[in-house]
N, C-alpha and C positions, 0 to 999 in steps of 0.2 A: 068308351067301351069298358065295362067292368071286367075285372080280372077273370071271373068265372065264366065269361062269355067268349073266352079265347077258343079258337077252333080245336086245339088239342084236348080240350075238356069235353067235346061233344062229338068229334069224329074220330073213328078208329084209325083211319089212314093218317090223319093229322097227328094223332097221338104217337103212332110209330115213327113218323117223320121227325117229330120233336125229340123223342127219346134217342133216335139215331144221331141227331145233331149234337146232343149232349154227350153221349157215350162214345160215339165214333167221330169225334171232332178231328182226329188225325187220320181218318180213314177206317174202312171196315176191316174187321179182324175175325177170322174163323175161330170160334171157341173150341172146335174139335182138334185142329192141327196147328193153329196159330198163324196160318197164311194170311197175307195182307193183299195179295193180288189174285186175279182170276176168280173173283167173287162176283156173281151175277144175281140180279134180282129176279124173283119168280113172280109173274103176274098173278095177282089174287083171282081166284075163281071159286066162289062158295059152292057152286053146283058140283064141281069136281073136288071139293073139300081141300082146296089150296088156300092156305091161311094168308091173311093180310100181313105184310112185312116179312115174307119168307125170302131167304137168300140161299144160294147154293155155292159151295166151294168147289172150284175146278181141280183142286189138289186131292182132297180126301173124299170128294163126292158127298160130303155131309150137308144136310140142310139145317138151317137155324134161323132164328129171329134175334133181334137185339135183346130180347128178354133172357136168352140163355146165358148163364153165368152171372145172373143178378138175383136180387131178392124177389123179382117178379117171375122167375122161372117156374113153369108149371102152374101158374096162377090161372084159375078158371074164370076170373072176372075180366070184363073188357078193359083194355089198357087205359082208355080215356077216363073210366071211372076211377081207376087206381091213381091216375095223375091228379084227379080232383081231390082225392083223399090226401095226397102229398101236400097239395096247396093248402087245404083246410088245416092240416096238422101243423104245418110250418108257419102259418099266418095267425094262429090262435095263441096268444101269449101264454095262456094258462092251460092250453090243451083243449082237445075236443073228444068227447066220449065215443066209444065204439057204438053205443046205441044211437047217438046223433049222426055218426057217419053212416050207419045202416039206414036211418030214415032219409038222410039227404041223398044217398046214392041208390036207394031202393034195393038194398041187398039184405040178406039175413044178418042177424047179430053175430052168428058164428063166423061168417065170412068177413064181416067188418072187424071183429076182434083180431082175427089172424092177420088181416091186411094191416091193421095198425101196428102190430108187432113186426111185421116185415119192414114197415117204414121206420120204426124205431131202430131196427138193426142197421138200416142205411144211414141213420143219423149218427150212430156211434163212430167216433173219429179214430180211436186207437192211437192218438198222439201221445208219445211218451217223452217229449222234450221237456227239459227242466224249466220250472217257473223261476222267475227272479234272476235270470242271467244278467250279468253286468251290474249287479248290486241293486236289483229291483226290489220292490216291496211285495210280499206275499202274505195274504191274510188266510188264516186257517181256523176252522171251527167245526163242531159236530152238532148234529141235531138228531131227534128221535121221532119216529112216526109209526103209526099202525101198531101191529102186535105180531110177534113171532108165533107162528102156528103151534099150538100145543103148550105154549109157555104159560104158566100160571100168572095171574095178574098180581103184581107186587107194587110196592111203593116206588116212586120215582120212575126211572126209565128202563129198569131191568127186563121187563117183558116186551119192550118195544124194539123195532128194527132200528139199527144205528147207521147213520150216514155221515161220512167225512167229506168236507168240501174245501178246496183251495181256490183262491182268487188272486190272480196276478194284477195288482193295482195299476201297473203301468200299461199292460196290454189290454186289460179289461176282460181277459179270458178266465173261465172257470173250469175246474176239473172235480168230478165227484165220484165217489165209490161207496159201496156197502162194506161195512166192517163188522167183525164178530163182536167186538167190545170196544170200549173207549179207555183202555188202559195204555200207559206209556209203552208197554211192551209191544202192543199191536199198532198204535198210532205212529210212534216216532220212526220206525223203519219205513213206513209208507211216506211220511213227510220228507225224510232224508232222500228217498228214491225219486221224489218228484220236485224237489226244490234245490236250486243251485246253492253251493256252500257260501257264495259271496252275497246271497240274498239277505234282506232284512225281514225277519219273521214277525208278524203281528198276531197276537192271540188274546184271549181273555185270561182270567187268573187261574184257569184249570191246572191242577197239579200234573196233568199229562205232559205239559210243556216246561216243567221246572228246569230241566237241563238242556232246553233247546238252544240256549245261548252258547253252549259248548260246540255246537255243530255248524252254526251260521254266523255271518258277519255281525249281526246284532239281533236282539230279541226285545220287542216292545210289548208290554201287557197293559190292559186296563182292568180295573176291579169292578165288574158288573154288580157283584153282591153289595158293594158299598155305594152303588149309584153312579159310578164313574164309567162313562162310555167313550169319552174322547180326552186324550191328553194332548193339548195344543203345543206340542214340540214341533221341531222341524227335522224330519217329516212328522205329520200328525200321527199319533199312536191311537189306533182304533181298529176294530174288526167289523165296522158298520157295513162295509161293502159285501162281505160274505153273508152277514145277517140279512141284508137286502135280497141277496140271491135266495136264501132260505125262505123268505117271505113269499116270493113268487112261487117257489116250488110247493110250499105247503098250501097256498091258496088254490093251486091247481089240483093237488092230490086230494084235498079235502072237499073242495067245492065242485070239481068236475069229475074226477075219477072215483072219489069217495072210498074206494077200497083197493088195496094192492097186496098181493101175496109176496112173501119173501123171495119166491122163485123168480118173480118178474120185476122186482124193484129196480134192478140194475138197468133194465130197458127204459123204464120211466125216467131214471136219472139221465140216461143218454139223451132222451127227448128234451128235457128241460135244459140240459147243458148245451145242446145244439142250438136251441133258440136263443139262449143267453149269449153264446159266443158269436152269433150271427144276427145281432140286434141292430136296430136303427142307429143307436148311439155309436156303433162301430161302422156305420156307412152301409148297412145291409138292409134293403127293403124286403117286402114280402116275396116279390118275384125272385130276387137274388137268393133268398133263403130257400125257396122251393128248388131253384136250380142247383144250389149247393147240396141239397138232400139227394137229388137225382144223380149227381156225380158220385155219391157214396153208395149207390146200389150195386156197383160192380164188385165181383169177387166175394159176395156174401150170399149165404143161402141158409134158410131155416125151414124146417118141415113142421107140420102141425103136430105130429106125434112127439117130436123132440121138444117143441115149445110148451106142450101141455103135459110133459112127463112130470 
């Protein structure tokens, strides 16, 4: 049986049951009053306009479904179609466009675009733990993509959007963020906030990291402008891992999404970061990745007006 033939992708009842198993693994919780008991299921009756997956709390008398308090709240699309979108986005290494989602699910582009952003919001981890704890190796690099709206085209990267990425070589995890510029004054406080002091930092020859050795256990550099990409010391000095991350990110952004405004770049970064941190090399298959994304829907909410502001 193929993955997309699973019942939760074609039946609304199965979709609600699947989401409830994921979110309410420890029992049902009323989103209105927080009660965990005296919660009863209301039998669906479309003639009487009783929704599928409806529950009633015996304490506050409030009614709710599992979608309340998640990124799916107030979504007008069938849940089984939204679960299909989650699977498609999490199983496509370089992403899938909103136009393709719209064609596959037979929904409008506007609905598909907003749904994709809802799912990206669920993918955002919010993890702030330091990389390189215990003396691990952390690679750091920047890249440039697209164009800042209204910025005049100039030489080099000044008119482009700037992205900073860190990769923990030991855990295989990545962390990315949009930055205003690539000066030491901007970059180094971010690096120091996200990397443990006992870590070994790996960068290229950029002057941004000239004084990085003062803040960390060690700092290894390679001179890319001179054709040096690896220094075969122990440990090997290079930033090839983070460069590999950027190659996946740029192939997706240029080949699939093609355009991204500065207002939404952080959401696309969250998407690529999520898939990278839940990849096959770390023991996570497509189904595991989709389940991990569904576990991240709780406590997050975006509205169309805010996302399009």
